[in-house]
NUROZA-658064 format. One record per residue: residue number from 0; y, x, z of N, C-alpha, C in turn; residue in three letters. Coordinates in nm, 4 decimals. Layout:
// residues N
nr=NUM; nv=Y; nu=X; nw=Z; cav=Y; cau=X; caw=Z; cv=Y; cu=X; cw=Z; rest=ALA
...
// end
This chain:
// residues 108
nr=0; nv=0.2463; nu=0.2985; nw=-2.1254; cav=0.1062; cau=0.3126; caw=-2.0948; cv=0.0656; cu=0.2039; cw=-1.9957; rest=MET
nr=1; nv=-0.0416; nu=0.1354; nw=-2.0247; cav=-0.0903; cau=0.0325; caw=-1.9335; cv=-0.1894; cu=0.0933; cw=-1.8340; rest=SER
nr=2; nv=-0.2052; nu=0.0243; nw=-1.7247; cav=-0.2954; cau=0.0701; caw=-1.6194; cv=-0.4371; cu=0.0198; cw=-1.6448; rest=LEU
nr=3; nv=-0.5378; nu=0.0973; nw=-1.6059; cav=-0.6764; cau=0.0525; caw=-1.6218; cv=-0.7016; cu=-0.0769; cw=-1.5441; rest=PRO
nr=4; nv=-0.7895; nu=-0.1592; nw=-1.5955; cav=-0.8242; cau=-0.2847; caw=-1.5292; cv=-0.9612; cu=-0.2790; cw=-1.4628; rest=THR
nr=5; nv=-1.0239; nu=-0.1632; nw=-1.4682; cav=-1.1546; cau=-0.1459; caw=-1.4027; cv=-1.1328; cu=-0.0826; cw=-1.2670; rest=ARG
nr=6; nv=-1.1881; nu=-0.1443; nw=-1.1646; cav=-1.1679; cau=-0.0988; caw=-1.0276; cv=-1.2219; cu=0.0422; cw=-1.0045; rest=ILE
nr=7; nv=-1.3220; nu=0.0823; nw=-1.0803; cav=-1.3806; cau=0.2156; caw=-1.0654; cv=-1.2821; cu=0.3266; cw=-1.1003; rest=ALA
nr=8; nv=-1.1760; nu=0.2947; nw=-1.1726; cav=-1.0762; cau=0.3957; caw=-1.2114; cv=-0.9829; cu=0.4319; cw=-1.0970; rest=ALA
nr=9; nv=-1.0002; nu=0.3698; nw=-0.9807; cav=-0.9044; cau=0.3871; caw=-0.8723; cv=-0.9657; cu=0.4441; cw=-0.7445; rest=TYR
nr=10; nv=-1.0760; nu=0.5154; nw=-0.7557; cav=-1.1390; cau=0.5722; caw=-0.6368; cv=-1.0432; cu=0.6645; cw=-0.5604; rest=GLU
nr=11; nv=-0.9598; nu=0.7406; nw=-0.6330; cav=-0.8633; cau=0.8285; caw=-0.5659; cv=-0.7631; cu=0.7470; cw=-0.4852; rest=ASP
nr=12; nv=-0.7242; nu=0.6309; nw=-0.5350; cav=-0.6302; cau=0.5445; caw=-0.4638; cv=-0.6943; cu=0.4883; cw=-0.3374; rest=CYS
nr=13; nv=-0.8195; nu=0.4446; nw=-0.3467; cav=-0.8864; cau=0.3907; caw=-0.2290; cv=-0.9087; cu=0.4986; cw=-0.1238; rest=PHE
nr=14; nv=-0.9311; nu=0.6210; nw=-0.1679; cav=-0.9435; cau=0.7321; caw=-0.0737; cv=-0.8130; cu=0.7512; cw=0.0041; rest=ASP
nr=15; nv=-0.7009; nu=0.7464; nw=-0.0648; cav=-0.5708; cau=0.7607; caw=0.0009; cv=-0.5458; cu=0.6420; cw=0.0932; rest=VAL
nr=16; nv=-0.5739; nu=0.5215; nw=0.0480; cav=-0.5567; cau=0.4044; caw=0.1341; cv=-0.6410; cu=0.4170; cw=0.2606; rest=PHE
nr=17; nv=-0.7659; nu=0.4616; nw=0.2465; cav=-0.8534; cau=0.4783; caw=0.3629; cv=-0.7940; cu=0.5768; cw=0.4630; rest=ASP
nr=18; nv=-0.7332; nu=0.6807; nw=0.4128; cav=-0.6738; cau=0.7820; caw=0.5001; cv=-0.5434; cu=0.7343; cw=0.5626; rest=ARG
nr=19; nv=-0.4753; nu=0.6409; nw=0.4967; cav=-0.3450; cau=0.5927; caw=0.5435; cv=-0.3549; cu=0.4672; cw=0.6295; rest=ALA
nr=20; nv=-0.4719; nu=0.4085; nw=0.6407; cav=-0.4857; cau=0.2749; caw=0.6975; cv=-0.4322; cu=0.2621; cw=0.8402; rest=VAL
nr=21; nv=-0.4386; nu=0.3652; nw=0.9209; cav=-0.3936; cau=0.3547; caw=1.0597; cv=-0.2525; cu=0.4070; cw=1.0806; rest=THR
nr=22; nv=-0.2270; nu=0.5293; nw=1.0367; cav=-0.0987; cau=0.5930; caw=1.0665; cv=-0.0088; cu=0.6117; cw=0.9455; rest=PHE
nr=23; nv=-0.0618; nu=0.5877; nw=0.8269; cav=0.0131; cau=0.6139; caw=0.7055; cv=-0.0196; cu=0.7520; cw=0.6511; rest=GLY
nr=24; nv=0.0307; nu=0.7797; nw=0.5318; cav=0.0067; cau=0.9086; caw=0.4667; cv=0.1125; cu=0.9262; cw=0.3583; rest=ALA
nr=25; nv=0.1180; nu=1.0461; nw=0.3039; cav=0.2037; cau=1.0699; caw=0.1890; cv=0.1295; cu=1.1587; cw=0.0916; rest=ARG
nr=26; nv=0.1620; nu=1.1438; nw=-0.0372; cav=0.0942; cau=1.2164; caw=-0.1437; cv=0.2017; cu=1.2872; cw=-0.2258; rest=VAL
nr=27; nv=0.1795; nu=1.4163; nw=-0.2522; cav=0.2803; cau=1.4988; caw=-0.3205; cv=0.2550; cu=1.5080; cw=-0.4703; rest=GLN
nr=28; nv=0.3659; nu=1.5096; nw=-0.5475; cav=0.3601; cau=1.5255; caw=-0.6921; cv=0.4686; cu=1.6219; cw=-0.7374; rest=PHE
nr=29; nv=0.4497; nu=1.6772; nw=-0.8571; cav=0.5471; cau=1.7718; caw=-0.9121; cv=0.6678; cu=1.7019; cw=-0.9720; rest=LYS
nr=30; nv=0.6465; nu=1.5816; nw=-1.0294; cav=0.7562; cau=1.5135; caw=-1.0983; cv=0.7716; cu=1.3700; cw=-1.0484; rest=THR
nr=31; nv=0.8896; nu=1.3158; nw=-1.0701; cav=0.9154; cau=1.1760; caw=-1.0359; cv=0.8252; cu=1.0846; cw=-1.1178; rest=LEU
nr=32; nv=0.8041; nu=1.1158; nw=-1.2444; cav=0.7179; cau=1.0334; caw=-1.3295; cv=0.5760; cu=1.0231; cw=-1.2763; rest=GLY
nr=33; nv=0.5211; nu=1.1367; nw=-1.2330; cav=0.3862; cau=1.1361; caw=-1.1761; cv=0.3809; cu=1.0533; cw=-1.0484; rest=GLU
nr=34; nv=0.4825; nu=1.0677; nw=-0.9645; cav=0.4881; cau=0.9933; caw=-0.8384; cv=0.5005; cu=0.8432; cw=-0.8650; rest=ALA
nr=35; nv=0.5857; nu=0.8059; nw=-0.9586; cav=0.6013; cau=0.6643; caw=-0.9933; cv=0.4703; cu=0.6064; cw=-1.0455; rest=ASN
nr=36; nv=0.4025; nu=0.6783; nw=-1.1323; cav=0.2763; cau=0.6301; caw=-1.1879; cv=0.1722; cu=0.6119; cw=-1.0773; rest=MET
nr=37; nv=0.1681; nu=0.7036; nw=-0.9820; cav=0.0707; cau=0.6909; caw=-0.8740; cv=0.1012; cu=0.5699; cw=-0.7862; rest=TYR
nr=38; nv=0.2288; nu=0.5447; nw=-0.7600; cav=0.2650; cau=0.4249; caw=-0.6847; cv=0.2192; cu=0.2984; cw=-0.7550; rest=GLY
nr=39; nv=0.2360; nu=0.2945; nw=-0.8862; cav=0.1876; cau=0.1803; caw=-0.9646; cv=0.0358; cu=0.1679; cw=-0.9564; rest=LEU
nr=40; nv=-0.0324; nu=0.2823; nw=-0.9632; cav=-0.1789; cau=0.2815; caw=-0.9551; cv=-0.2269; cu=0.2314; cw=-0.8186; rest=ARG
nr=41; nv=-0.1571; nu=0.2727; nw=-0.7120; cav=-0.1945; cau=0.2251; caw=-0.5787; cv=-0.1853; cu=0.0732; cw=-0.5701; rest=LEU
nr=42; nv=-0.0766; nu=0.0185; nw=-0.6196; cav=-0.0598; cau=-0.1268; caw=-0.6144; cv=-0.1587; cu=-0.1993; cw=-0.7053; rest=ASN
nr=43; nv=-0.1890; nu=-0.1418; nw=-0.8208; cav=-0.2890; cau=-0.2009; caw=-0.9103; cv=-0.4272; cu=-0.1992; cw=-0.8449; rest=GLN
nr=44; nv=-0.4610; nu=-0.0895; nw=-0.7793; cav=-0.5906; cau=-0.0790; caw=-0.7120; cv=-0.6052; cu=-0.1883; cw=-0.6069; rest=ALA
nr=45; nv=-0.5002; nu=-0.2086; nw=-0.5300; cav=-0.5039; cau=-0.3104; caw=-0.4250; cv=-0.5184; cu=-0.4506; cw=-0.4869; rest=ARG
nr=46; nv=-0.4471; nu=-0.4766; nw=-0.5951; cav=-0.4560; cau=-0.6070; caw=-0.6620; cv=-0.5963; cu=-0.6309; cw=-0.7184; rest=ALA
nr=47; nv=-0.6552; nu=-0.5269; nw=-0.7766; cav=-0.7905; cau=-0.5413; caw=-0.8311; cv=-0.8924; cu=-0.5659; cw=-0.7199; rest=LEU
nr=48; nv=-0.8747; nu=-0.4991; nw=-0.6058; cav=-0.9666; cau=-0.5204; caw=-0.4924; cv=-0.9528; cu=-0.6629; cw=-0.4388; rest=ARG
nr=49; nv=-0.8312; nu=-0.7147; nw=-0.4316; cav=-0.8108; cau=-0.8524; caw=-0.3849; cv=-0.8766; cu=-0.9513; cw=-0.4813; rest=ALA
nr=50; nv=-0.8621; nu=-0.9263; nw=-0.6108; cav=-0.9254; cau=-1.0132; caw=-0.7111; cv=-1.0771; cu=-1.0052; cw=-0.7004; rest=ALA
nr=51; nv=-1.1290; nu=-0.8856; nw=-0.6781; cav=-1.2728; cau=-0.8691; caw=-0.6623; cv=-1.3224; cu=-0.9451; cw=-0.5393; rest=GLU
nr=52; nv=-1.2451; nu=-0.9410; nw=-0.4317; cav=-1.2852; cau=-1.0113; caw=-0.3099; cv=-1.2799; cu=-1.1631; cw=-0.3273; rest=ASN
nr=53; nv=-1.1979; nu=-1.2118; nw=-0.4179; cav=-1.1988; cau=-1.3547; caw=-0.4495; cv=-1.3292; cu=-1.3921; cw=-0.5195; rest=LYS
nr=54; nv=-1.3795; nu=-1.2993; nw=-0.5977; cav=-1.5039; cau=-1.3231; caw=-0.6702; cv=-1.6257; cu=-1.3089; cw=-0.5785; rest=ARG
nr=55; nv=-1.6189; nu=-1.2146; nw=-0.4830; cav=-1.7339; cau=-1.1841; caw=-0.3981; cv=-1.7521; cu=-1.2788; cw=-0.2802; rest=LEU
nr=56; nv=-1.6416; nu=-1.3339; nw=-0.2295; cav=-1.6479; cau=-1.4129; caw=-0.1072; cv=-1.6108; cu=-1.5588; cw=-0.1344; rest=TYR
nr=57; nv=-1.6681; nu=-1.6505; nw=-0.0564; cav=-1.6264; cau=-1.7909; caw=-0.0694; cv=-1.4835; cu=-1.8085; cw=-0.0168; rest=PRO
nr=58; nv=-1.4166; nu=-1.9134; nw=-0.0604; cav=-1.2750; cau=-1.9320; caw=-0.0273; cv=-1.2486; cu=-1.9500; cw=0.1214; rest=SER
nr=59; nv=-1.3490; nu=-1.9835; nw=0.1991; cav=-1.3289; cau=-1.9988; caw=0.3433; cv=-1.3594; cu=-1.8696; cw=0.4210; rest=ASP
nr=60; nv=-1.3953; nu=-1.7628; nw=0.3514; cav=-1.4255; cau=-1.6350; caw=0.4161; cv=-1.2955; cu=-1.5594; cw=0.4453; rest=HIS
nr=61; nv=-1.2935; nu=-1.4848; nw=0.5548; cav=-1.1737; cau=-1.4117; caw=0.5972; cv=-1.1304; cu=-1.3057; cw=0.4950; rest=VAL
nr=62; nv=-1.2219; nu=-1.2535; nw=0.4161; cav=-1.1891; cau=-1.1491; caw=0.3181; cv=-1.1560; cu=-1.2032; cw=0.1793; rest=SER
nr=63; nv=-1.1619; nu=-1.3343; nw=0.1593; cav=-1.1359; cau=-1.3920; caw=0.0282; cv=-0.9925; cu=-1.3628; cw=-0.0146; rest=TRP
nr=64; nv=-0.9763; nu=-1.2927; nw=-0.1267; cav=-0.8440; cau=-1.2633; caw=-0.1818; cv=-0.7624; cu=-1.1632; cw=-0.1023; rest=GLY
nr=65; nv=-0.8248; nu=-1.0943; nw=-0.0099; cav=-0.7538; cau=-0.9983; caw=0.0752; cv=-0.8200; cu=-0.8613; cw=0.0660; rest=LYS
nr=66; nv=-0.7470; nu=-0.7603; nw=0.1152; cav=-0.8041; cau=-0.6257; caw=0.1245; cv=-0.7737; cu=-0.5684; cw=0.2621; rest=THR
nr=67; nv=-0.8401; nu=-0.4605; nw=0.2939; cav=-0.8120; cau=-0.3892; caw=0.4190; cv=-0.6796; cu=-0.3145; cw=0.4122; rest=ASP
nr=68; nv=-0.6167; nu=-0.3155; nw=0.2951; cav=-0.4950; cau=-0.2373; caw=0.2730; cv=-0.3703; cu=-0.3247; cw=0.2593; rest=TYR
nr=69; nv=-0.3831; nu=-0.4542; nw=0.2815; cav=-0.2696; cau=-0.5443; caw=0.2626; cv=-0.1534; cu=-0.5135; cw=0.3567; rest=ASP
nr=70; nv=-0.1812; nu=-0.4545; nw=0.4706; cav=-0.0753; cau=-0.4238; caw=0.5675; cv=-0.0007; cu=-0.2937; cw=0.5333; rest=HIS
nr=71; nv=-0.0437; nu=-0.2244; nw=0.4290; cav=0.0203; cau=-0.0982; caw=0.3919; cv=0.1312; cu=-0.1208; cw=0.2887; rest=LEU
nr=72; nv=0.2398; nu=-0.0488; nw=0.3067; cav=0.3530; cau=-0.0548; caw=0.2139; cv=0.3554; cu=0.0752; cw=0.1350; rest=ILE
nr=73; nv=0.3601; nu=0.0625; nw=0.0032; cav=0.3743; cau=0.1796; caw=-0.0843; cv=0.5227; cu=0.1932; cw=-0.1147; rest=VAL
nr=74; nv=0.5829; nu=0.3006; nw=-0.0634; cav=0.7271; cau=0.3222; caw=-0.0788; cv=0.7583; cu=0.3870; cw=-0.2127; rest=ARG
nr=75; nv=0.8814; nu=0.3664; nw=-0.2598; cav=0.9274; cau=0.4342; caw=-0.3804; cv=0.9251; cu=0.5850; cw=-0.3547; rest=LYS
nr=76; nv=0.8979; nu=0.6658; nw=-0.4570; cav=0.8920; cau=0.8114; caw=-0.4382; cv=1.0240; cu=0.8677; cw=-0.3846; rest=PRO
nr=77; nv=1.0086; nu=0.9700; nw=-0.2998; cav=1.1242; cau=1.0409; caw=-0.2443; cv=1.1103; cu=1.1893; cw=-0.2748; rest=ARG
nr=78; nv=1.2227; nu=1.2509; nw=-0.3051; cav=1.2239; cau=1.3946; caw=-0.3329; cv=1.2622; cu=1.4697; cw=-0.2060; rest=GLU
nr=79; nv=1.1909; nu=1.5801; nw=-0.1786; cav=1.2263; cau=1.6615; caw=-0.0627; cv=1.3238; cu=1.7717; cw=-0.1029; rest=ASP
nr=80; nv=1.3614; nu=1.8551; nw=-0.0084; cav=1.4589; cau=1.9610; caw=-0.0330; cv=1.4086; cu=2.0690; cw=-0.1283; rest=ASP
nr=81; nv=1.2786; nu=2.0739; nw=-0.1505; cav=1.2202; cau=2.1755; caw=-0.2382; cv=1.1904; cu=2.1208; cw=-0.3786; rest=GLU
nr=82; nv=1.2342; nu=1.9980; nw=-0.4066; cav=1.2122; cau=1.9401; caw=-0.5385; cv=1.0748; cu=1.8803; cw=-0.5586; rest=GLY
nr=83; nv=0.9987; nu=1.8629; nw=-0.4519; cav=0.8671; cau=1.7994; caw=-0.4606; cv=0.8841; cu=1.6495; cw=-0.4375; rest=LYS
nr=84; nv=0.8040; nu=1.5709; nw=-0.5057; cav=0.8109; cau=1.4257; caw=-0.4956; cv=0.6958; cu=1.3737; cw=-0.4118; rest=TRP
nr=85; nv=0.7262; nu=1.2786; nw=-0.3248; cav=0.6275; cau=1.2228; caw=-0.2329; cv=0.6225; cu=1.0715; cw=-0.2458; rest=TRP
nr=86; nv=0.5007; nu=1.0174; nw=-0.2456; cav=0.4789; cau=0.8736; caw=-0.2340; cv=0.4269; cu=0.8505; cw=-0.0922; rest=VAL
nr=87; nv=0.4983; nu=0.7669; nw=-0.0172; cav=0.4608; cau=0.7356; caw=0.1202; cv=0.3859; cu=0.6032; cw=0.1241; rest=TYR
nr=88; nv=0.2778; nu=0.6009; nw=0.2003; cav=0.2013; cau=0.4796; caw=0.2245; cv=0.2057; cu=0.4590; cw=0.3754; rest=ILE
nr=89; nv=0.2711; nu=0.3503; nw=0.4187; cav=0.2952; cau=0.3303; caw=0.5609; cv=0.2513; cu=0.1913; cw=0.6053; rest=GLU
nr=90; nv=0.2019; nu=0.1813; nw=0.7285; cav=0.1701; cau=0.0484; caw=0.7818; cv=0.2972; cu=-0.0363; cw=0.7927; rest=PRO
nr=91; nv=0.2867; nu=-0.1635; nw=0.7584; cav=0.4013; cau=-0.2541; caw=0.7701; cv=0.4479; cu=-0.2575; cw=0.9151; rest=ALA
nr=92; nv=0.5766; nu=-0.2561; nw=0.9334; cav=0.6335; cau=-0.2618; caw=1.0671; cv=0.6471; cu=-0.1283; cw=1.1355; rest=GLY
nr=93; nv=0.6043; nu=-0.0203; nw=1.0693; cav=0.6091; cau=0.1108; caw=1.1343; cv=0.7510; cu=0.1608; cw=1.1551; rest=SER
nr=94; nv=0.8479; nu=0.1014; nw=1.0851; cav=0.9863; cau=0.1436; caw=1.1021; cv=1.0633; cu=0.0537; cw=1.1988; rest=ASP
nr=95; nv=0.9957; nu=-0.0435; nw=1.2596; cav=1.0607; cau=-0.1309; caw=1.3577; cv=1.0834; cu=-0.0521; cw=1.4860; rest=ILE
nr=96; nv=1.2043; nu=-0.0556; nw=1.5346; cav=1.2395; cau=0.0173; caw=1.6561; cv=1.2181; cu=-0.0694; cw=1.7796; rest=VAL
nr=97; nv=1.2547; nu=-0.1980; nw=1.7697; cav=1.2489; cau=-0.2842; caw=1.8870; cv=1.2362; cu=-0.4291; cw=1.8418; rest=CYS
nr=98; nv=1.1628; nu=-0.5079; nw=1.9187; cav=1.1547; cau=-0.6517; caw=1.8965; cv=1.1971; cu=-0.7197; cw=2.0257; rest=VAL
nr=99; nv=1.2943; nu=-0.8091; nw=2.0153; cav=1.3398; cau=-0.8838; caw=2.1326; cv=1.3090; cu=-1.0312; cw=2.1111; rest=GLU
nr=100; nv=1.2492; nu=-1.0936; nw=2.2109; cav=1.2203; cau=-1.2361; caw=2.2070; cv=1.3451; cu=-1.3096; cw=2.2545; rest=ILE
nr=101; nv=1.3860; nu=-1.4074; nw=2.1759; cav=1.5046; cau=-1.4855; caw=2.2117; cv=1.4663; cu=-1.6074; cw=2.2942; rest=LEU
nr=102; nv=1.5564; nu=-1.6497; nw=2.3784; cav=1.5357; cau=-1.7669; caw=2.4625; cv=1.5489; cu=-1.8906; cw=2.3739; rest=ASN
nr=103; nv=1.4475; nu=-1.9770; nw=2.3756; cav=1.4499; cau=-2.0974; caw=2.2926; cv=1.5656; cu=-2.1898; cw=2.3257; rest=GLU
nr=104; nv=1.6061; nu=-2.1954; nw=2.4509; cav=1.7113; cau=-2.2872; caw=2.4917; cv=1.8517; cu=-2.2310; cw=2.4772; rest=GLY
nr=105; nv=1.8644; nu=-2.1058; nw=2.4352; cav=1.9966; cau=-2.0441; caw=2.4257; cv=2.0716; cu=-2.0998; cw=2.3058; rest=ALA
nr=106; nv=2.2036; nu=-2.1205; nw=2.3199; cav=2.2817; cau=-2.1656; caw=2.2042; cv=2.2877; cu=-2.0585; cw=2.0979; rest=PRO
nr=107; nv=2.3026; nu=-2.1029; nw=1.9737; cav=2.3052; cau=-2.0075; caw=1.8618; cv=2.4328; cu=-1.9339; cw=1.8546; rest=GLU
// end
């Protein structure tokens, strides 16, 4: 099955992205197949929005070819202990524990 190419078919995806934009979110499904399809739909929605922004904005505009959701990572579905499937949408870098700046003059 192919994914729709009309951006209007993805309002549910944009709603989830809007809710996940700051802290992340997860969406529950009954089956792995449903969860996988939704992950594909999320990524397709983002790609269509980026393409639309290329059409709407001049190439020197900050939004050209970009979306407000580019910093979000759509994770592969995970099954919980009760057999429910979840698609996680998380801000990039949310799993970083620590960042250390290295001394430029230090030997490798």
